[in-house]
Backbone as a printed PyTorch tensor [residue, N CA C, xyz], in Angstrom:
tensor([[[ 86.3270, 143.1910,  50.0880],
         [ 85.4350, 143.3610,  51.2130],
         [ 86.0740, 142.7180,  52.4370]],

        [[ 85.9960, 143.3800,  53.5800],
         [ 86.5640, 142.8660,  54.8200],
         [ 85.7770, 141.6570,  55.3110]],

        [[ 86.4500, 140.7840,  56.0480],
         [ 85.7960, 139.6080,  56.5840],
         [ 86.0410, 139.5150,  58.0830]],

        [[ 85.0650, 138.9730,  58.7950],
         [ 85.2390, 138.6900,  60.2180],
         [ 85.7500, 137.2650,  60.3420]],

        [[ 86.0250, 136.8050,  61.5620],
         [ 86.6250, 135.4830,  61.7640],
         [ 85.7640, 134.3440,  61.2390]],

        [[ 84.4750, 134.5490,  61.1020],
         [ 83.6110, 133.4840,  60.5910],
         [ 83.8060, 133.2670,  59.1000]],

        [[ 84.5190, 134.1740,  58.4480],
         [ 84.7130, 134.0660,  57.0170],
         [ 83.6200, 134.7370,  56.2110]],

        [[ 82.5990, 135.2580,  56.8980],
         [ 81.5190, 135.9480,  56.1970],
         [ 81.8970, 137.4090,  55.9830]],

        [[ 81.5410, 137.9820,  54.8490],
         [ 81.8690, 139.3990,  54.6050],
         [ 81.0630, 140.3210,  55.5180]],

        [[ 81.6700, 141.4250,  55.8940],
         [ 80.9610, 142.4370,  56.6620],
         [ 79.9050, 143.0770,  55.7760]],

        [[ 78.7700, 143.4140,  56.3790],
         [ 77.7310, 144.0810,  55.6050],
         [ 78.1290, 145.5290,  55.3500]],

        [[ 77.7570, 145.9940,  54.2020],
         [ 78.0090, 147.3900,  53.8870],
         [ 76.6910, 148.1410,  53.9640]],

        [[ 76.7750, 149.4190,  54.1770],
         [ 75.5650, 150.2180,  54.2690],
         [ 75.9110, 151.6860,  54.2780]],

        [[ 74.9140, 152.4690,  54.5470],
         [ 75.1110, 153.9140,  54.5890],
         [ 75.5780, 154.3180,  55.9780]],

        [[ 76.6020, 155.1050,  56.0170],
         [ 77.1230, 155.6380,  57.2720],
         [ 76.7350, 157.1030,  57.3650]],

        [[ 76.4350, 157.5440,  58.5830],
         [ 76.1090, 158.9480,  58.7930],
         [ 76.9460, 159.4660,  59.9510]],

        [[ 77.5400, 160.5970,  59.7550],
         [ 78.3570, 161.2270,  60.7930],
         [ 77.5550, 162.3630,  61.4190]],

        [[ 77.5380, 162.4030,  62.7660],
         [ 76.8570, 163.4620,  63.4870],
         [ 77.8890, 164.4090,  64.0850]],

        [[ 77.5360, 165.6710,  64.1390],
         [ 78.4030, 166.6880,  64.7310],
         [ 77.5830, 167.5470,  65.6810]],

        [[ 78.2260, 168.5670,  66.2170],
         [ 77.5420, 169.4940,  67.1200],
         [ 76.3880, 170.2010,  66.4140]],

        [[ 76.5330, 170.4670,  65.1380],
         [ 75.4630, 171.1670,  64.4110],
         [ 74.2150, 170.2900,  64.2380]],

        [[ 74.3640, 168.9740,  64.3940],
         [ 73.2130, 168.0690,  64.3490],
         [ 72.5190, 167.9560,  65.7040]],

        [[ 73.1390, 168.5160,  66.7530],
         [ 72.5710, 168.4380,  68.0950],
         [ 73.3230, 167.5280,  69.0390]],

        [[ 74.3620, 166.8610,  68.5410],
         [ 75.1940, 166.0440,  69.4110],
         [ 75.8900, 166.9770,  70.4020]],

        [[ 75.8120, 166.7240,  71.7100],
         [ 76.3320, 167.6930,  72.6770],
         [ 77.8540, 167.7190,  72.8170]],

        [[ 78.5420, 166.6740,  72.3890],
         [ 79.9880, 166.5690,  72.5660],
         [ 80.5100, 165.6220,  71.4900]],

        [[ 81.7070, 165.8860,  70.9630],
         [ 82.2790, 165.0000,  69.9550],
         [ 83.1050, 163.8650,  70.5610]],

        [[ 83.3370, 163.9130,  71.8780],
         [ 84.0610, 162.8350,  72.5590],
         [ 83.0300, 161.8290,  73.0730]],

        [[ 82.9270, 160.7090,  72.3770],
         [ 81.9240, 159.6960,  72.6800],
         [ 82.5490, 158.5990,  73.5400]],

        [[ 81.8890, 158.2580,  74.6400],
         [ 82.3880, 157.2260,  75.5550],
         [ 81.5890, 155.9270,  75.4760]],

        [[ 80.2940, 156.0010,  75.1440],
         [ 79.4690, 154.7970,  75.1390],
         [ 78.2970, 154.9620,  74.1840]],

        [[ 77.8050, 153.8200,  73.7140],
         [ 76.6550, 153.7910,  72.8020],
         [ 75.7230, 152.6620,  73.2170]],

        [[ 74.4380, 152.8670,  72.9590],
         [ 73.4490, 151.8220,  73.2070],
         [ 72.2620, 152.0760,  72.2850]],

        [[ 71.7600, 151.0210,  71.6520],
         [ 70.5200, 151.1070,  70.8980],
         [ 69.4900, 150.3010,  71.6700]],

        [[ 68.3900, 150.9460,  72.0370],
         [ 67.3680, 150.2810,  72.8310],
         [ 66.4670, 149.4190,  71.9540]],

        [[ 65.6780, 148.5850,  72.6070],
         [ 64.7210, 147.7550,  71.8890],
         [ 63.7010, 148.6110,  71.1460]],

        [[ 63.4810, 149.8460,  71.5970],
         [ 62.5700, 150.7660,  70.9080],
         [ 63.2300, 151.4370,  69.7070]],

        [[ 64.5290, 151.2240,  69.5330],
         [ 65.2390, 151.7710,  68.3900],
         [ 65.8760, 153.1300,  68.6260]],

        [[ 65.8700, 153.6210,  69.8710],
         [ 66.5580, 154.8780,  70.1620],
         [ 68.0560, 154.6330,  70.2910]],

        [[ 68.8340, 155.5290,  69.7230],
         [ 70.2820, 155.5010,  69.8900],
         [ 70.6260, 156.4050,  71.0710]],

        [[ 71.3500, 155.8790,  72.0470],
         [ 71.8220, 156.6550,  73.1950],
         [ 73.3250, 156.8200,  73.0620]],

        [[ 73.8020, 158.0490,  73.2600],
         [ 75.2130, 158.3940,  73.0960],
         [ 75.7100, 158.9910,  74.4060]],

        [[ 76.6150, 158.2860,  75.0810],
         [ 77.2400, 158.8030,  76.2960],
         [ 78.4640, 159.6160,  75.9290]],

        [[ 78.5560, 160.8290,  76.4290],
         [ 79.6660, 161.7000,  76.0580],
         [ 80.6750, 161.8340,  77.1880]],

        [[ 81.8110, 162.3990,  76.8570],
         [ 82.8930, 162.5650,  77.8230],
         [ 82.6250, 163.6960,  78.8190]],

        [[ 81.9900, 164.7600,  78.3820],
         [ 81.8130, 165.9360,  79.2500],
         [ 80.4030, 166.5030,  79.2960]],

        [[ 79.5050, 166.0410,  78.4460],
         [ 78.2180, 166.7290,  78.2760],
         [ 77.0020, 165.8330,  78.4570]],

        [[ 77.0890, 164.8220,  79.3070],
         [ 75.9370, 163.9800,  79.5910],
         [ 75.6770, 162.9310,  78.5250]],

        [[ 74.3980, 162.6160,  78.3680],
         [ 73.9740, 161.5790,  77.4270],
         [ 72.9020, 162.1720,  76.5200]],

        [[ 72.8490, 161.6770,  75.2960],
         [ 71.8500, 162.1610,  74.3460],
         [ 71.1540, 160.9750,  73.7020]],

        [[ 69.8440, 161.0990,  73.5190],
         [ 69.1060, 160.0930,  72.7680],
         [ 68.8200, 160.6520,  71.3840]],

        [[ 68.8240, 159.7500,  70.4170],
         [ 68.5640, 160.1450,  69.0300],
         [ 67.4420, 159.2690,  68.4960]],

        [[ 66.3500, 159.8910,  68.0580],
         [ 65.1690, 159.1650,  67.5930],
         [ 65.1000, 159.0310,  66.0820]],

        [[ 66.1540, 159.4060,  65.3890],
         [ 66.1670, 159.3670,  63.9350],
         [ 66.0700, 160.7490,  63.3280]],

        [[ 65.6250, 161.7060,  64.1390],
         [ 65.5000, 163.0930,  63.6830],
         [ 66.2060, 164.0820,  64.6140]],

        [[ 66.0600, 163.8700,  65.9240],
         [ 66.4770, 164.8710,  66.9030],
         [ 67.2570, 164.2380,  68.0480]],

        [[ 68.2800, 164.9610,  68.5220],
         [ 68.9750, 164.5910,  69.7480],
         [ 68.2920, 165.2720,  70.9300]],

        [[ 68.0910, 164.5160,  72.0050],
         [ 67.6090, 165.0710,  73.2730],
         [ 68.7000, 164.8230,  74.2950]],

        [[ 69.1520, 165.8970,  74.9510],
         [ 70.3070, 165.8170,  75.8480],
         [ 69.8490, 165.7990,  77.3030]],

        [[ 70.4970, 164.9350,  78.0890],
         [ 70.2740, 164.8450,  79.5300],
         [ 71.6170, 165.0260,  80.2100]],

        [[ 71.6750, 165.9720,  81.1570],
         [ 72.9070, 166.1920,  81.9100],
         [ 72.5340, 166.4540,  83.3680]],

        [[ 73.4340, 167.0250,  84.1310],
         [ 73.1780, 167.2620,  85.5520],
         [ 71.9210, 168.1070,  85.7840]],

        [[ 71.6410, 169.0240,  84.8660],
         [ 70.4610, 169.8840,  85.0230],
         [ 69.1640, 169.0830,  84.9800]],

        [[ 69.1660, 167.9710,  84.2660],
         [ 67.9800, 167.1280,  84.2000],
         [ 67.9860, 166.0060,  85.2450]],

        [[ 69.1040, 165.8660,  85.9810],
         [ 69.1530, 164.8690,  87.0390],
         [ 70.1930, 163.7880,  86.8980]],

        [[ 71.0730, 163.8920,  85.9020],
         [ 72.1470, 162.9080,  85.7860],
         [ 73.1070, 163.0590,  86.9560]],

        [[ 73.6970, 161.9590,  87.4090],
         [ 74.6370, 162.0120,  88.5260],
         [ 75.9940, 162.5540,  88.1180]],

        [[ 76.2890, 162.5810,  86.8250],
         [ 77.5640, 163.1020,  86.3540],
         [ 77.4700, 163.5480,  84.9120]],

        [[ 78.5520, 164.1410,  84.4350],
         [ 78.5890, 164.6750,  83.0680],
         [ 79.2390, 163.7350,  82.0730]],

        [[ 80.0600, 162.8020,  82.5560],
         [ 80.7460, 161.8370,  81.6930],
         [ 80.0190, 160.5060,  81.7890]],

        [[ 79.4840, 160.0160,  80.6870],
         [ 78.6940, 158.7830,  80.7010],
         [ 79.5160, 157.6810,  80.0340]],

        [[ 80.0960, 156.8200,  80.8910],
         [ 81.0120, 155.7840,  80.4240],
         [ 80.3200, 154.4800,  80.0660]],

        [[ 79.1010, 154.2700,  80.5490],
         [ 78.3900, 153.0320,  80.2280],
         [ 76.8910, 153.2810,  80.2150]],

        [[ 76.2220, 152.5530,  79.3160],
         [ 74.7720, 152.6200,  79.1820],
         [ 74.2660, 151.1840,  79.0830]],

        [[ 73.2600, 150.8600,  79.8720],
         [ 72.7220, 149.5040,  79.8830],
         [ 71.2050, 149.5730,  79.9230]],

        [[ 70.5430, 148.8010,  79.0430],
         [ 69.0820, 148.7180,  79.0650],
         [ 68.6670, 147.4440,  79.7880]],

        [[ 67.8070, 147.5920,  80.7790],
         [ 67.3000, 146.4740,  81.5580],
         [ 66.1230, 145.8260,  80.8260]],

        [[ 65.7150, 144.6540,  81.2910],
         [ 64.6180, 143.9180,  80.6590],
         [ 63.3110, 144.7090,  80.6810]],

        [[ 63.1160, 145.5710,  81.6820],
         [ 61.8800, 146.3560,  81.7690],
         [ 61.9550, 147.6700,  80.9870]],

        [[ 63.0760, 147.8870,  80.2640],
         [ 63.2400, 149.1030,  79.4810],
         [ 63.9170, 150.2380,  80.2270]],

        [[ 64.2090, 150.0300,  81.5190],
         [ 64.9560, 151.0430,  82.2620],
         [ 66.3580, 151.1510,  81.6960]],

        [[ 66.8970, 152.3710,  81.6910],
         [ 68.2670, 152.5950,  81.2530],
         [ 69.1150, 152.9680,  82.4580]],

        [[ 70.3250, 152.4290,  82.5070],
         [ 71.2790, 152.7420,  83.5620],
         [ 72.4760, 153.4320,  82.9260]],

        [[ 72.8930, 154.5440,  83.5310],
         [ 74.0040, 155.3340,  83.0240],
         [ 75.0950, 155.3720,  84.0880]],

        [[ 76.2570, 154.8210,  83.7850],
         [ 77.4060, 154.8930,  84.6760],
         [ 78.2000, 156.1440,  84.3570]],

        [[ 78.3720, 157.0140,  85.3550],
         [ 79.0460, 158.2860,  85.1480],
         [ 80.2910, 158.3870,  86.0160]],

        [[ 80.9580, 159.5340,  85.9450],
         [ 82.1600, 159.7430,  86.7410],
         [ 81.8520, 159.9470,  88.2120]],

        [[ 80.5980, 160.1550,  88.5660],
         [ 80.2830, 160.3430,  89.9840],
         [ 79.0000, 159.6600,  90.4000]],

        [[ 78.7000, 158.5440,  89.7780],
         [ 77.5630, 157.7670,  90.2490],
         [ 76.7860, 157.0810,  89.1470]],

        [[ 75.6740, 156.5190,  89.5580],
         [ 74.8140, 155.7410,  88.6890],
         [ 73.4430, 156.3940,  88.6270]],

        [[ 72.9280, 156.5460,  87.4100],
         [ 71.6060, 157.1300,  87.2050],
         [ 70.7470, 156.1360,  86.4450]],

        [[ 69.4730, 156.0440,  86.8370],
         [ 68.5260, 155.1950,  86.1120],
         [ 67.4450, 156.0800,  85.4980]],

        [[ 67.0740, 155.7560,  84.2580],
         [ 65.9280, 156.3930,  83.6280],
         [ 64.8480, 155.3340,  83.4910]],

        [[ 63.7310, 155.5990,  84.1520],
         [ 62.5890, 154.6930,  84.0740],
         [ 61.3590, 155.5230,  83.7530]],

        [[ 60.6150, 155.1130,  82.7570],
         [ 59.4040, 155.8380,  82.3360],
         [ 59.6980, 157.3130,  82.0680]],

        [[ 60.8770, 157.5950,  81.4870],
         [ 61.2250, 158.9610,  81.1210],
         [ 61.7170, 159.8390,  82.2560]],

        [[ 61.8390, 159.2790,  83.4760],
         [ 62.2960, 160.0670,  84.6300],
         [ 63.6630, 159.5890,  85.0920]],

        [[ 64.5420, 160.5450,  85.3950],
         [ 65.8870, 160.2320,  85.8810],
         [ 65.8900, 160.1300,  87.3930]],

        [[ 66.6470, 159.1440,  87.8930],
         [ 66.7870, 158.9370,  89.3300],
         [ 68.2440, 158.6010,  89.6270]],

        [[ 68.8470, 159.3480,  90.5420],
         [ 70.2230, 159.0460,  90.9570],
         [ 70.1970, 157.8910,  91.9360]],

        [[ 70.8160, 156.7780,  91.5550],
         [ 70.8570, 155.6050,  92.4300],
         [ 72.0830, 155.6220,  93.3190]],

        [[ 73.2040, 155.9980,  92.7540],
         [ 74.4470, 156.1450,  93.5030],
         [ 75.0210, 157.4820,  93.0820]],

        [[ 75.1970, 158.3620,  94.0400],
         [ 75.7800, 159.6670,  93.7290],
         [ 76.8620, 159.9400,  94.7550]],

        [[ 78.0830, 159.5570,  94.4010],
         [ 79.1940, 159.6250,  95.3340],
         [ 80.4590, 159.9330,  94.5390]],

        [[ 81.1600, 161.0220,  94.8640],
         [ 82.3750, 161.3400,  94.1140],
         [ 83.4580, 160.2740,  94.2370]],

        [[ 83.3570, 159.3840,  95.2170],
         [ 84.3340, 158.3080,  95.3570],
         [ 84.0060, 157.1070,  94.4770]],

        [[ 82.8080, 157.0890,  93.8910],
         [ 82.3980, 155.9800,  93.0310],
         [ 82.4850, 156.4420,  91.5910]],

        [[ 83.4960, 155.9610,  90.8910],
         [ 83.6630, 156.2700,  89.4710],
         [ 83.2990, 155.0290,  88.6860]],

        [[ 82.2530, 155.1140,  87.9280],
         [ 81.8250, 153.9710,  87.1300],
         [ 82.4820, 154.0500,  85.7690]],

        [[ 82.8690, 152.9200,  85.2350],
         [ 83.7170, 152.9670,  84.0580],
         [ 83.4780, 151.7950,  83.1280]],

        [[ 83.4080, 152.0710,  81.8640],
         [ 83.5680, 151.1450,  80.7380],
         [ 82.7930, 149.8440,  80.7970]],

        [[ 81.5850, 149.8730,  81.1260],
         [ 80.8140, 148.6660,  80.8900],
         [ 79.8740, 148.2870,  82.0000]],

        [[ 78.8300, 147.6220,  81.6060],
         [ 77.8310, 147.1220,  82.5280],
         [ 77.3280, 145.7960,  81.9860]],

        [[ 76.9390, 144.9130,  82.8860],
         [ 76.3330, 143.6540,  82.4590],
         [ 75.4250, 143.1470,  83.5670]],

        [[ 74.5320, 142.2610,  83.2210],
         [ 73.6400, 141.6160,  84.1850],
         [ 74.0190, 140.1430,  84.2120]],

        [[ 74.2070, 139.6040,  85.4230],
         [ 74.5730, 138.1920,  85.5220],
         [ 73.3200, 137.3130,  85.4920]],

        [[ 73.5150, 136.0150,  85.5590],
         [ 72.3990, 135.0710,  85.4550],
         [ 71.4280, 135.1800,  86.6190]],

        [[ 71.8730, 135.7300,  87.7440],
         [ 70.9890, 135.9250,  88.8950],
         [ 70.2260, 137.2480,  88.8200]],

        [[ 70.5210, 138.0630,  87.8110],
         [ 69.8260, 139.3350,  87.6570],
         [ 70.5320, 140.5270,  88.2630]],

        [[ 71.7200, 140.3230,  88.8230],
         [ 72.4690, 141.4240,  89.4240],
         [ 73.1470, 142.2380,  88.3320]],

        [[ 73.0280, 143.5540,  88.4350],
         [ 73.6590, 144.4640,  87.4840],
         [ 75.0310, 144.8510,  88.0270]],

        [[ 76.0700, 144.7110,  87.1880],
         [ 77.4470, 144.9800,  87.5820],
         [ 78.0350, 146.1040,  86.7460]],

        [[ 78.8200, 146.9700,  87.4040],
         [ 79.5910, 148.0110,  86.7320],
         [ 81.0240, 147.9130,  87.2070]],

        [[ 81.9810, 148.0950,  86.3020],
         [ 83.3830, 148.1480,  86.6850],
         [ 83.7170, 149.5100,  87.2660]],

        [[ 84.4600, 149.5200,  88.3700],
         [ 84.8770, 150.7680,  89.0090],
         [ 86.2590, 151.1670,  88.5430]],

        [[ 86.4750, 152.4350,  88.4340],
         [ 87.7780, 152.9630,  88.0740],
         [ 88.7840, 152.6370,  89.1690]],

        [[ 89.9630, 152.2720,  88.7770],
         [ 91.0150, 151.9960,  89.7520],
         [ 91.6600, 153.3220,  90.1730]],

        [[ 91.7560, 153.5470,  91.4590],
         [ 92.3640, 154.7470,  92.0150],
         [ 93.7480, 154.3950,  92.5530]],

        [[ 94.6760, 155.3580,  92.5410],
         [ 96.0080, 155.0690,  93.0810],
         [ 95.9430, 154.5330,  94.5120]],

        [[ 96.6240, 153.4260,  94.7440],
         [ 96.6720, 152.8360,  96.0590],
         [ 95.4590, 151.9820,  96.4080]],

        [[ 94.4910, 151.8700,  95.4850],
         [ 93.3060, 151.0610,  95.7370],
         [ 93.1550, 150.0240,  94.6380]],

        [[ 92.6280, 148.8620,  94.9900],
         [ 92.4320, 147.8260,  93.9560],
         [ 91.2290, 148.1790,  93.0790]],

        [[ 91.1630, 147.5900,  91.8790],
         [ 89.9630, 147.7890,  91.0640],
         [ 88.7790, 147.1140,  91.7440]],

        [[ 87.5950, 147.4980,  91.3660],
         [ 86.4300, 146.9160,  92.0200],
         [ 85.2160, 146.8910,  91.1300]],

        [[ 84.1410, 146.3590,  91.6760],
         [ 82.8580, 146.2750,  90.9990],
         [ 81.7970, 146.8990,  91.8800]],

        [[ 80.7880, 147.4270,  91.2340],
         [ 79.6240, 147.9480,  91.9580],
         [ 78.4270, 147.1740,  91.4830]]])
């Protein structure tokens, strides 16, 4: 059995693989998040984000109001709002409704989100040629 640095064995369990036939919109996965309500959110490379409730995938993309098709980061806020960092902006889902907070082709959000001790939400920006990396 494999061990982590603490010396404790990794837990074993049942693994399940999802494919397009299960309703997953894309096989290229960029981000994952499990909410406090137990929903699994899957950010894809080209086809938006999907929530999985244990039975069904529900897909959200530009047609439903996402700012982009590639979802590189997913973050759940203390109030249950979800933030999705995409290739062309930031989208928030609050009370089941999508809202574009930042929708700018020059803003590429990438690989992670966190909230600091003051409550500010941070996203890493993609580095562009000739420009330094940044935060939003």
